[in-house]
C-alpha positions in Angstrom: 120.7 66.0 22.9 117.8 68.5 24.0 116.3 71.1 21.6 113.9 73.7 22.5 111.0 74.9 20.6 111.6 76.8 17.4 115.5 76.3 17.9 117.3 76.0 14.7 120.7 74.2 14.3 122.8 73.8 11.3 125.8 72.0 12.7 124.1 68.6 13.1 124.7 65.6 11.1 122.7 62.2 10.9 123.9 59.1 9.5 121.5 56.3 8.7 122.7 52.9 8.2 121.5 51.0 5.1 119.0 48.3 6.2 120.2 44.7 5.5 118.6 42.9 2.7 118.2 39.4 1.0 118.7 38.8 -2.8 118.1 35.6 -4.4 116.5 33.4 -7.1 113.2 31.4 -7.0 113.4 28.1 -8.9 111.3 25.1 -9.3 112.5 21.5 -8.5 113.9 21.1 -11.9 116.0 24.3 -11.5 113.7 26.4 -13.8 113.7 30.2 -12.8 110.1 31.1 -11.7 108.8 34.6 -13.0 106.1 36.2 -10.7 106.7 34.4 -7.4 105.4 36.5 -4.5 107.6 36.6 -1.4 107.3 38.3 2.0 109.6 38.4 5.0 108.0 39.2 8.5 110.1 40.0 11.4 109.1 37.5 14.3 109.9 39.9 17.1 108.5 43.0 15.6 105.4 42.1 13.6 104.1 45.8 13.9 106.6 46.8 11.4 104.6 44.9 8.7 106.3 42.7 6.0 108.9 43.3 3.3 107.5 42.1 -0.1 108.9 41.4 -3.5 108.0 39.6 -6.8 110.4 37.7 -8.6 111.6 38.9 -12.2 111.6 36.9 -15.3 114.9 35.4 -14.3 113.6 34.3 -11.0 115.5 37.0 -9.2 114.1 39.0 -6.2 115.3 41.4 -3.5 113.6 41.6 0.0 114.8 44.8 1.5 114.4 47.1 4.6 114.7 44.2 7.0 115.0 44.8 10.8 117.6 42.8 12.9 116.3 39.4 14.1 114.6 36.3 12.8 112.1 36.6 9.9 109.4 34.4 8.5 110.0 34.1 4.8 107.0 32.9 2.6 107.2 32.3 -1.2 104.3 31.2 -3.5 103.8 30.9 -7.2 100.7 29.8 -9.1 100.7 26.1 -9.8 103.2 25.5 -7.0 103.0 24.6 -3.1 103.9 27.6 -1.0 107.0 27.4 1.2 107.7 29.0 4.5 111.1 29.2 6.4 112.6 30.9 9.3 115.9 32.9 8.6 117.9 35.4 10.6 118.3 38.8 8.8 121.7 39.4 7.6 123.9 42.1 9.1 123.4 45.8 8.3 124.7 47.1 4.9 124.7 43.4 3.6 122.7 41.7 1.0 122.9 38.2 1.5 121.8 35.3 -1.1 118.6 33.4 -0.2 117.7 31.0 -3.0 114.4 29.2 -2.7 112.9 26.1 -4.4 109.2 25.7 -5.0 107.7 22.3 -5.6 104.5 21.4 -7.4 103.3 19.4 -4.5 99.6 17.9 -4.3 96.5 19.4 -5.6 94.2 19.1 -2.5 90.4 19.1 -2.4 87.9 18.3 0.4 84.6 16.7 0.0 82.2 17.9 2.8 79.1 15.6 3.6 76.3 16.1 5.9 74.9 13.7 8.6 73.1 11.6 5.9 76.2 11.4 3.6 74.8 14.2 1.1 77.2 16.8 -0.2 77.1 20.0 1.9 77.5 23.3 0.8 78.5 26.4 2.6 81.5 24.8 4.3 85.0 26.4 4.5 88.2 24.5 5.2 91.8 25.0 5.9 95.1 23.0 6.2 97.7 23.8 8.8 101.1 22.2 8.6 102.1 20.4 11.9 105.6 21.7 11.1 104.6 25.3 11.3 105.0 27.4 14.5 101.8 28.2 16.6 102.1 31.6 15.7 102.6 31.0 12.0 99.7 28.2 12.2 97.3 30.7 13.5 98.1 33.4 11.0 98.0 30.8 8.1 94.9 29.2 9.3 92.9 32.6 9.8 94.1 33.9 6.1 93.0 30.5 4.7 89.4 30.6 6.2 89.1 34.3 5.0 89.9 33.1 1.6 87.4 30.3 1.9 84.7 33.0 3.0 85.6 35.6 0.5 87.7 34.2 -2.2 86.8 32.9 -5.6 86.0 29.6 -4.4 83.9 30.9 -1.4 83.2 27.5 0.5 81.7 24.4 -0.8 79.1 24.6 -3.5 76.2 22.1 -4.3 78.9 19.5 -4.9 80.3 19.7 -1.3 83.7 20.1 -2.7 86.3 22.8 -1.7 89.7 23.3 -3.8 92.4 24.2 -1.4 95.2 24.4 -3.6 98.6 23.0 -3.7 100.6 21.9 -0.6 103.9 20.0 -0.1 103.7 16.4 1.3 103.5 16.0 5.1 101.2 16.0 8.2 98.7 18.7 8.4 95.5 19.6 10.8 92.4 19.8 8.5 89.8 22.2 9.9 86.3 22.3 8.3 83.6 24.8 9.4 80.1 25.0 8.7 78.3 28.0 10.0 79.3 29.4 13.5 78.9 26.5 15.7 80.0 23.4 13.6 83.6 22.5 13.1 85.6 19.4 12.6 89.4 19.2 13.2 91.4 16.1 12.4 95.0 15.1 11.5 95.8 14.1 7.9 98.8 12.9 5.8 99.4 14.3 2.4 101.5 11.3 0.7 104.6 12.2 -1.5 103.6 9.7 -4.3 100.4 11.4 -5.5 99.6 14.4 -7.8 96.1 14.9 -6.4 94.3 14.1 -3.1 90.7 14.3 -2.0 90.0 14.5 1.7 86.6 13.7 3.0 84.8 15.1 6.0 81.5 14.1 7.4 79.5 16.2 9.9 77.4 14.2 12.5 
């Protein structure tokens, strides 16, 4: 249909379809509902649309709405728990499909950074990237972690040389530690499933 400038029409009707949505509950590994968990869903094919976001209610319930068709990367996190990421296809239009999520305590991970002489090194930043993540996801998550290291509350290693990275699920990761603009170490690490805390050590040469 073509309309000319300043043309007025009163016989037109437009019907908008209700965008699909996910509804669900966030629980911990013991089945307890989690209040205040942060969730986001990003369309993998149309990232320019941004992310749909939600925060779980006191009963753990949430709703991620305004989803575009296609696969989405769904992220969930809560204080004191390891974040989780999964890839899910959006439901059909006009549908609200159940998507229940479980967050686990995971391990509390820290990094001790040493200089060439084995002394604690201040001013370093670090990130962990899961080897199970997609390349695109990994790059975005690593960039976000490095920004958090530079500008977050724990902005890099202090005089103790220690960086608190937070909680992570057991598994294989790539640890990246940077000091300044030209010094970086990248190594593969395994987070065990039988510990509560783990300290990783990195020494610059």
